[in-house]
C-alpha positions in Angstrom: 8.9 65.4 89.8 9.4 68.5 91.9 12.2 69.1 94.5 11.9 71.2 97.6 14.7 72.0 100.1 13.8 70.0 103.2 15.0 72.7 105.6 12.6 75.3 104.1 9.4 73.5 105.1 6.8 75.6 107.0 4.1 74.6 109.5 0.7 76.0 108.5 -2.6 76.1 110.3 -5.6 74.5 108.6 -9.1 74.4 109.9 -8.8 72.5 113.2 -5.3 71.1 112.4 -1.8 71.7 111.2 -0.1 70.8 108.0 3.4 71.0 106.4 4.0 73.4 103.5 6.9 72.4 101.2 7.7 76.0 100.2 8.2 79.2 102.0 5.2 80.8 100.3 3.1 78.1 102.1 1.3 77.3 98.9 2.4 73.7 98.3 1.3 71.3 101.1 2.7 67.8 101.7 0.3 65.0 100.7 0.2 61.2 101.2 0.6 59.1 98.0 -3.2 58.7 97.7 -3.8 62.4 97.9 -4.7 63.2 101.6 -3.1 66.3 103.2 -0.6 65.3 105.9 -2.2 67.0 108.8 -2.8 66.5 112.5 -4.4 68.4 115.4 -1.1 68.2 117.3 1.3 70.8 115.8 4.3 69.1 117.4 3.6 65.9 115.4 3.9 67.9 112.1 7.0 69.5 113.4 8.4 66.1 114.2 7.6 64.9 110.6 9.4 68.0 109.2 12.4 67.3 111.4 12.7 63.7 110.3 12.4 64.7 106.6 15.5 66.9 107.0 17.6 63.7 106.6 17.0 64.2 102.9 18.6 67.4 101.5 15.7 67.7 99.0 12.2 66.4 99.2 11.3 64.8 95.8 7.6 64.8 95.2 4.9 64.0 92.7 1.5 65.5 93.2 2.7 66.7 96.6 3.7 63.3 97.9 7.2 61.9 98.4 8.3 59.6 95.6 9.0 55.9 96.3 12.7 56.5 96.6 12.1 58.5 99.9 8.8 57.0 100.9 10.6 53.6 101.2 12.4 54.8 104.3 10.7 54.2 107.7 9.7 57.7 108.9 6.7 59.2 110.6 5.7 60.5 107.2 5.7 57.0 105.7 3.9 55.5 108.7 1.3 58.3 108.7 0.8 57.8 105.0 0.3 54.0 105.5 -2.2 54.7 108.2 -4.3 57.2 106.2 -4.0 55.5 102.8 -4.3 51.9 103.7 -4.8 50.8 107.3 -7.8 53.0 108.1 -9.7 51.6 105.1 -8.6 48.0 105.5 -10.0 45.2 107.7 -7.8 43.6 110.4 -6.2 40.3 109.4 -8.2 37.1 109.6 -7.2 34.0 111.6 -5.8 32.2 108.5 -3.6 35.2 107.7 -2.3 35.2 111.3 -1.5 31.5 111.1 0.4 32.0 107.9 2.4 34.8 109.4 3.2 32.8 112.5 4.3 29.9 110.4 7.0 32.1 108.9 8.0 33.7 112.2 11.7 33.1 112.8 11.1 33.0 116.6 9.2 29.8 116.1 12.1 28.2 114.2 14.9 28.0 116.8 18.4 27.0 115.6 19.5 23.5 116.3 23.1 24.5 117.0 24.9 26.2 119.9 23.4 29.6 119.0 20.1 28.3 120.4 21.0 29.4 123.9 21.6 33.0 122.8 18.3 33.0 120.9 16.4 31.9 124.0 18.1 34.7 126.0 17.1 37.4 123.5 13.6 36.0 123.3 13.0 36.3 127.0 11.0 39.5 126.9 8.7 38.0 124.2 8.2 34.9 126.4 7.1 37.1 129.3 4.8 39.0 127.0 3.2 35.8 125.8 2.6 34.8 129.5 0.7 38.1 130.1 -1.7 37.3 127.3 -2.5 33.8 128.5 0.2 31.7 126.9 1.5 30.4 130.2 4.1 28.2 128.7 6.2 31.2 127.8 9.7 30.3 126.7 8.7 26.6 126.3 6.8 27.7 123.2 10.1 28.5 121.5 11.8 25.4 122.8 9.1 23.1 121.3 8.3 25.2 118.2 9.9 22.7 115.8 6.3 21.2 115.6 4.9 24.4 114.2 2.7 23.8 111.2 1.7 20.4 112.5 -0.8 20.2 115.3 0.6 21.4 118.6 3.4 22.9 120.7 4.9 21.0 123.6 4.4 23.1 126.7 7.1 21.1 128.6 9.7 18.5 127.9 8.3 15.2 126.7 9.8 13.4 129.7 7.9 15.7 132.2 5.1 14.0 134.0 3.1 17.2 133.7 3.6 17.4 130.0 0.9 19.4 128.3 0.2 21.0 124.9 -1.3 24.0 123.3 -2.5 23.6 119.8 -1.1 25.8 117.1 -4.7 26.8 116.3 -5.4 27.9 119.9 -2.0 29.7 120.0 -2.8 31.5 116.7 -6.3 32.5 118.0 -4.7 34.3 121.0 -2.3 36.1 118.7 -5.1 37.0 116.3 -7.0 38.6 119.1 -4.0 40.7 120.1 -3.4 41.8 116.5 -7.1 42.8 115.8 -7.3 44.7 119.1 -4.6 47.2 118.0 -5.3 50.8 117.1 -4.8 52.0 113.6 -1.3 53.5 114.3 -0.3 50.3 116.0 -1.5 48.2 113.1 0.6 50.2 110.5 3.7 49.8 112.7 3.0 46.0 112.9 2.7 45.8 109.1 6.0 47.6 108.6 8.0 45.8 111.2 6.7 42.3 110.2 7.5 43.1 106.5 11.1 44.1 107.5 11.9 41.5 110.2 9.4 38.7 109.6 8.5 38.3 113.3 4.9 39.0 114.4 5.6 37.8 117.9 8.5 40.2 118.5 6.6 43.0 116.8 3.5 42.6 118.9 5.6 42.5 122.0 7.3 45.8 121.0 4.1 47.6 119.9 2.4 46.6 123.2 5.3 48.2 125.1 6.5 44.9 126.5 10.1 45.3 125.2 12.4 48.2 124.3 13.7 49.1 120.9 17.0 47.4 121.8 15.4 44.2 123.0 13.3 44.1 119.9 16.4 44.5 117.7 18.3 41.7 119.5 15.2 39.4 119.3 14.6 39.7 115.6 18.3 39.6 114.7 18.7 36.4 116.6 16.1 34.8 114.3 17.4 32.6 111.6 15.9 34.6 108.7 16.3 38.1 110.0 19.8 38.7 108.5 18.6 38.6 104.9 17.2 42.1 105.4 20.5 43.8 106.3 23.2 41.2 105.6 26.0 41.3 103.1 25.1 38.9 100.2 28.7 39.0 98.8 30.3 38.1 102.1 32.8 41.0 101.9 32.0 42.3 105.4 32.9 40.7 108.7 29.9 39.0 110.4 30.5 41.1 113.5 30.2 44.3 111.5 27.1 43.1 109.8 25.5 42.4 113.2 26.5 45.8 114.6 25.2 47.6 111.5 22.0 45.5 111.5 21.4 46.1 115.2 21.9 49.8 114.8 19.5 50.0 111.9 16.9 47.9 113.6 17.0 50.1 116.7 16.7 53.2 114.6 13.6 51.8 112.8 12.0 50.7 116.1 12.7 54.1 117.7 11.1 55.9 114.7 8.0 53.7 115.3 8.0 54.5 119.0 8.1 58.2 118.3 5.2 57.8 115.7 3.1 55.9 118.2 3.8 58.5 120.9 2.2 61.2 118.7 -0.4 59.2 116.9 -1.7 57.1 119.9 -1.6 59.7 122.7 -4.8 61.4 121.6 -6.4 58.0 120.9 -6.0 56.9 124.5 -7.6 60.1 125.8 -10.4 60.0 123.3 -11.2 56.3 124.0 -11.4 57.0 127.7 -13.7 60.0 127.0 -16.0 57.9 124.8 -15.9 55.1 127.3 -17.4 57.3 129.9 -20.5 57.7 127.8 -22.8 60.6 126.9 -23.4 63.5 129.3 -24.1 67.2 129.5 -20.9 68.0 127.6 -20.5 64.9 125.5 -22.8 63.4 122.8 -22.4 60.8 120.1 -23.8 60.7 116.6 -23.4 57.7 114.3 -23.2 59.8 111.1 -23.3 63.3 109.9 -25.7 62.9 107.0 -26.4 59.2 106.3 -29.6 57.7 107.6 -28.6 54.1 108.5 -32.1 52.8 108.6 -33.3 54.4 105.4 -29.9 53.9 103.7 -29.8 57.4 102.2 -28.5 60.9 103.0 -31.0 62.7 105.2 -31.1 66.4 106.2 -32.8 65.3 109.5 -29.6 63.4 110.4 -27.5 66.5 109.8 -29.9 68.6 111.8 -29.5 66.4 114.8 -25.7 67.1 114.8 -26.1 70.8 114.2 -28.6 71.4 116.9 -26.3 69.6 119.3 -23.5 71.9 118.4 -25.8 74.9 118.8 -26.8 73.6 122.3 -23.2 73.3 123.3 -22.5 76.8 122.1 -25.5 78.1 124.1 -24.6 76.3 127.3 -21.1 75.7 128.5 -19.4 74.1 125.5 -18.9 70.4 124.8 -17.8 67.7 122.5 -19.8 66.0 119.7 -18.3 62.8 118.4 -19.5 61.9 114.9 -18.9 58.3 113.9 -19.8 56.9 117.3 -23.1 55.2 118.1 -25.2 55.7 121.3 -23.5 52.8 123.0 -20.0 54.3 122.5 -19.0 52.0 119.6 -16.9 53.6 117.0 -18.5 53.1 113.5 -16.1 55.4 111.6 -16.8 58.1 109.1 -17.0 55.9 106.0 -20.8 55.6 106.1 -21.2 59.3 105.2 -19.5 58.6 101.9 -17.1 61.5 101.7 -14.0 61.2 99.5 -11.7 61.9 102.4 -11.6 63.4 105.9 -10.9 66.9 104.5 -14.1 66.8 102.5 -16.0 65.6 105.6 -14.8 68.5 107.7 -15.4 71.0 104.9 -19.0 69.9 104.6 -19.5 70.0 108.3 -18.1 73.5 108.7 -20.1 74.8 105.7 -23.3 73.6 107.3 -22.3 75.2 110.6 -21.7 78.5 108.9 -24.9 78.3 106.9 -27.2 77.4 109.8 -25.5 78.9 112.9 -23.7 81.8 111.3 -20.0 82.5 110.2 -19.2 84.0 113.6 -20.4 80.8 115.4 -18.1 78.7 113.3 -15.0 80.3 115.0 -16.2 78.6 118.2 -16.4 75.2 116.5 -13.2 73.0 115.9 -13.5 69.6 114.2 -10.7 67.2 114.9 -10.0 63.8 113.4 -9.0 60.9 115.7 -8.5 57.1 115.5 -10.5 55.4 118.2 -11.2 51.6 118.5 -9.5 51.3 115.2 -11.9 53.6 113.4 -11.7 57.2 112.1 -14.0 59.5 114.0 -14.5 63.2 114.3 -14.5 65.2 117.5 -16.4 68.5 117.2 -15.0 70.6 120.0 -17.5 73.5 120.8 -16.7 76.4 123.0 -19.2 78.4 125.0 -20.2 81.4 122.8 -20.7 84.8 124.5 -23.8 85.6 122.4 -26.8 83.3 121.9 -26.8 81.1 118.8 -29.9 80.4 116.7 -30.2 77.5 114.3 -31.7 78.7 111.0 -32.5 76.6 107.9 -35.2 76.3 105.2 -37.7 74.7 107.6 -37.0 77.2 110.4 -35.9 80.5 108.8 -36.6 82.5 112.0 -34.3 80.2 114.0 -34.6 77.7 116.8 -32.8 77.9 120.2 -31.3 74.9 121.8 -29.6 74.2 125.1 -28.2 71.2 126.9 -30.2 69.7 129.7 -28.3 66.9 131.3 -27.3 64.4 128.5 -30.0 65.8 126.2 -30.4 68.7 123.7 -33.5 70.7 124.5 -35.4 73.2 122.3 -36.7 76.2 124.2 -39.9 78.0 123.5 -40.1 81.8 123.2 -40.7 82.5 126.9 -38.2 80.0 128.2 -35.7 81.2 125.7 -35.8 84.8 126.8 -35.5 83.8 130.5 -32.5 81.6 129.6 -30.8 84.2 127.5 -31.2 87.0 130.0 -29.8 84.7 132.7 -27.1 82.9 130.8 -25.8 85.8 128.7 -25.4 88.4 131.4 -23.2 90.7 129.3 -26.3 92.1 127.5 -30.1 91.9 127.8 -32.4 90.7 125.0 -36.0 91.5 124.2 -38.3 89.1 122.4 -39.8 90.6 119.3 -42.8 89.1 117.6 
């Protein structure tokens, strides 16, 4: 185990992102438990992680990752580590898992005593959230939830002439749809909060922005099983004090999750809107960087397709290439390319750019990792280069010249190329040499 003073961490620039150095020499970077560098395209997110970690006088690490003693606290570091190490590689829960989680949800086990009224009051925001996703019975779900695990919920009092029901299976199906539609950052927050507070319903409501940190804390603490997390097992502390301390801690945990989502999901929303708009003159999608999906093998032709698009963007007016997204705008993720981690993926990409487009061209290319539609994808941000770029490889040692024509990449012949270069790159004129 190695210890580092938490107030001596430094922000360092990596290729296309920022990371956190644990020492002032900037030689030891912070890693996740599974060995990925803690990095992000947003420098302010790394600064936020650094600030949060200053709650510990010393950062205790093994292989560059915080040890379990500190990793066990809910921080943006632990949430980011959960996202990178587990959630991005895992499948969303199936319906059976959702039904099991709901069966244990304290919000579906209202108390039989006088505290029931207070429970329904605190569960009001969750009831409104349920109504927005099609569970029109709202609060009546909680009133009739004593039938959970059997067959159905009563939507109204049994004496009501309009008495109707929703089956537990149908209810679970709606909640399953909500859970599986979450982004990666949202899923890791759900996993953490459900583990701590047992309530999937309150957690989904919170993650979807339908209740505040305070409302979330009140809702889960009103549940009959929530107190075991923060309660005093020996009974030496007054119940009022237990509730105040538990409430404060629940709010702090929820607030940490809110801050994490603010950083982790802000780029996702922008990226998903950009992908949703489809391909165009400055946007193109590629399913993979090197893996031929049809032939089921690595293929230089697949890599060539991405590199020529990058060259075309550099030669035109810049643009964005999204790798891990198919032609229809569906995020496939980066796993098909078979790299050990995202860093290896970006290193390979930039090596090919340097080899085929030249080291100077690489300074105009910035790869960024994003989560979109629950998948890890790469945005290759290309700036317009002031000089023409030629793609050179073993098949074409003399170089090929590409530009963007509408939503397509176009290879220009010698005459067209010279006309384009002398028009587009006005700072200097070029002559064609045979």
